[in-house]
N, C-alpha and C positions, 0 to 999 in steps of 0.2 A: 498716429499720423507728429508727426514735429512742424513745427514751422521753426523756418530757419533763413536768415535773411543772409542777403551777401553783395561786400559792393565791391565792382572797377568799375576806378574812371567816374566815380561823383556819381555813378547809377547805379539807385539799386537796383537789387530784386525779393523776393521775398517765395523761392522755394521749397518743398512741403515735400518730406523724406521718408518710408518707413524700414522699421528696421522687421528680419526674419531672423524666425532661429536658421542659422546652417544646417545641411542636412550633411553635412560633413562628420558632425557630429551624430547619429551616428553610427551604430555597432553594424556590425553579422555576427552570426552565430559563431561559438563555438565551438566547433565540428571536431568531436570524441568517438573513437572505432577499436574495436574491441574485437581481436580474431579472438573462438575459442575454437578448437588449436589455433594455434598456427602454423606448427607444422603438422601435417593430413596424409591420411592417406584417400585411393578413388574409391574404397570399402565406408566409411570414418562421412555425418553429415557435420559439417562448418557452422558455426553460427556467428553470425555481424550482428552487437552488439552500438548501438549509436545512445543510448540509454544515457548517457553522461554528457551527449552535450548539453552549450546550455547559451544563453539570452538574455541579455540585460536588460532587457526593455520587456521581452515576454518570456511568459512564465514554458516550463518544459511542452509543456501538454496543448499546447499552440506554435510548436514546432512542430514540421515536413519533412521527413528521408525524402534521398534519389540516391541508389545504390546502382556504383557498375560489378557483380558479383563476376565481371573472366578479364576485364583487366580491356577491354573494352574499344576505355574510354565516349561510351550509349549508355547513354544510366537511365537509368526506368525516374517509370513520371511520379512525382513526389502523388508522397501519401505517410498517414498516421506511421508508417512503420516503422516501429526505431530499431527493435530486434525481426530479422529474416535469417533465417538458414538455406541448408544448396551445399548438395550433394555435388559432385565433382565426377566428371566418367573420366577425363585423361588429365594423369599428370601429371606434374609443368606447376611453378612460376606463375605466375596471378599478381598481379598490381591492382588490388582492391579500393574500390572510390567514392566515397562515401559525400555529399552534399543535404545541406544542410539551410531551410530557408525557415528565415519569420513572418508575424506576418505582412515583415513595408516590407517584403521582396527581398532584402537584402539577406547572403548566399554568403556560407559558411564551406570551407572543405576540407578531406584529410583524404590519405592516400597511406597504406602497407601494403608490403609484402606478403605474397601466403604462398608455399612451399606443396607441393599436390605430392607425394612419388606413389610409384603405382606398386596394388596392394601387397601384393610376392614383397620386394623389398621393404617394405612395412614389416613384414609378419619376421623373413627372416632375421631386421631390426629388434621387435622384439625376443627371438630364443639369444641371438647370441645374447638384450639384457638379461636371461631369465642365467641362464649359463654361469654369467659373470654374479648374480648375485648369489647360484647355489657355490662358486668357488671361494668368496668369498665368507659364505657362512654357517654355507655348511649344510640351509635349511630349501625345502624347493620356494616358488615366489608364493 
């Protein structure tokens, strides 16, 4: 506490005040989301990786993660799982969400779009890629 003298209209008052560090100097974690692969099909298991997430004040091992793998804006409970996997049953476009929370409760967020195709469509794409490879090189892939 620091004393402060205040004079007003010839009267003197002694005030005491204290200074505290503002919470606004605290930063939320930097959420980093990697999706492997970004384009897949219903036969594939997709990996979601948040191990690149960081926080200026906390170690990575202290961070907690919450996932929205269906694009519904409904996140899972927070856990220590920085890497999760999921297999989609329906083709479509999914807006994947990640929330990363530090030990002070600050939350960083990131989202990315994931494209899931039908297995049959994916197989046709692979056949076309193989045909192009054979046409270009004359060799089987």
